[in-house]
C-alpha positions, 0 to 999 in steps of 0.5 A, a space after each residue: 500500500 502506497 504511503 499517503 503524501 505528507 502535506 505541510 499547510 501554512 498561510 499568512 492570514 492566520 490559522 483561523 482564516 477561512 482561506 486556510 480552513 478551505 485549503 486544509 479540507 482540500 488537502 485532507 482528501 489528498 494526503 496526511 496534513 500537518 498545519 503550522 500557521 501564524 497565530 495572528 494575521 501576517 499579511 505583507 510580511 514578505 520573507 521576514 523571520 523572527 530574530 529579536 524575539 522568542 517563538 512559540 509553537 503550540 498544538 491547537 484544534 480549530 475544527 474537526 478533521 484528521 489534520 494535526 495543527 500548530 499555532 506559531 507566534 512567528 511569520 509565515 517563513 518562521 512557520 515553515 522553518 519550525 515545521 521542518 526543523 522541530 515538528 515533522 519527522 520526515 520531509 514533506 512531499 509538498 507545502 501549500 500556502 494559503 488560500 490567501 485573502 487577496 491577490 498575489 499576482 505581479 509584483 505582489 509576490 515580493 511582499 506576500 507572506 503567503 508566497 514567502 512561506 512557499 519560497 521558504 519551503 522551496 529553499 528547503 527542497 520541498 515542492 511548494 505552491 502558494 494559492 490566492 483568491 482575488 477577494 480580500 473579504 474575511 468571509 470570501 467564498 472559496 468553494 468555487 476555487 476548491 476543485 481547481 486547487 485540488 487539480 493543481 495540487 494533484 498535478 504537482 504531486 504527480 509531475 513534480 515541480 522543478 528544483 529552485 522553483 515554486 508555483 504562484 497560483 491566483 484565482 479570480 473572484 468568479 463562480 466555478 462556471 465563470 472561471 474559464 480555465 487555468 493558464 500558465 503565465 509569466 509575472 506581469 510587469 507592474 508596480 504600486 504607486 503609493 500614497 500615504 494618507 496623512 492624518 492627525 490623531 485626537 492627541 495631535 500626533 500625525 500618522 499615516 495610512 498606506 494606500 495607492 493603486 496598482 499600475 500595470 505596465 505590461 500589455 502582454 496576453 501571457 501575464 498573470 494579470 491578463 489571465 485574471 482579468 479575463 477569467 482564468 486562473 493564473 499559474 506562475 513558476 517563481 524562482 528564488 535565485 534573484 541573480 540578474 544573469 543578463 547583467 553579469 557580462 555588463 558588470 564585468 565590462 566595468 573593470 571592477 
C-alpha cells in the first residue's frame, strides 16, 4: 500500500482564516496534513523571520478533521522553518500556502507572506505552491476555487515541480462556471504607486495610512494579470535565485 503524501499547510492570514480552513479540507482528501500557521494575521510580511524575539509553537484544534495543527507566534517563513526543523519527522512531499485573502499576482509576490512561506519551503527542497483568491473579504467564498486547487495540487504531486522553483497560483473572484480555465503565465510587469494618507490623531500626533493603486505596465496576453482579468486562473513558476544573469557580462565590462 502506497504511503499517503505528507502535506505541510501554512498561510499568512492566520490559522483561523477561512482561506486556510478551505485549503486544509482540500488537502485532507489528498494526503496526511500537518498545519503550522501564524497565530495572528501576517499579511505583507514578505520573507521576514523572527530574530529579536522568542517563538512559540503550540498544538491547537480549530475544527474537526484528521489534520494535526500548530499555532506559531512567528511569520509565515518562521512557520515553515519550525515545521521542518522541530515538528515533522520526515520531509514533506509538498507545502501549500494559503488560500490567501487577496491577490498575489505581479509584483505582489515580493511582499506576500503567503508566497514567502512557499519560497521558504522551496529553499528547503520541498515542492511548494502558494494559492490566492482575488477577494480580500474575511468571509470570501472559496468553494468555487476548491476543485481547481485540488487539480493543481494533484498535478504537482504527480509531475513534480522543478528544483529552485515554486508555483504562484491566483484565482479570480468568479463562480466555478465563470472561471474559464487555468493558464500558465509569466509575472506581469507592474508596480504600486503609493500614497500615504496623512492624518492627525485626537492627541495631535500625525500618522499615516498606506494606500495607492496598482499600475500595470505590461500589455502582454501571457501575464498573470491578463489571465485574471479575463477569467482564468493564473499559474506562475517563481524562482528564488534573484541573480540578474543578463547583467553579469555588463558588470564585468566595468573593470571592477
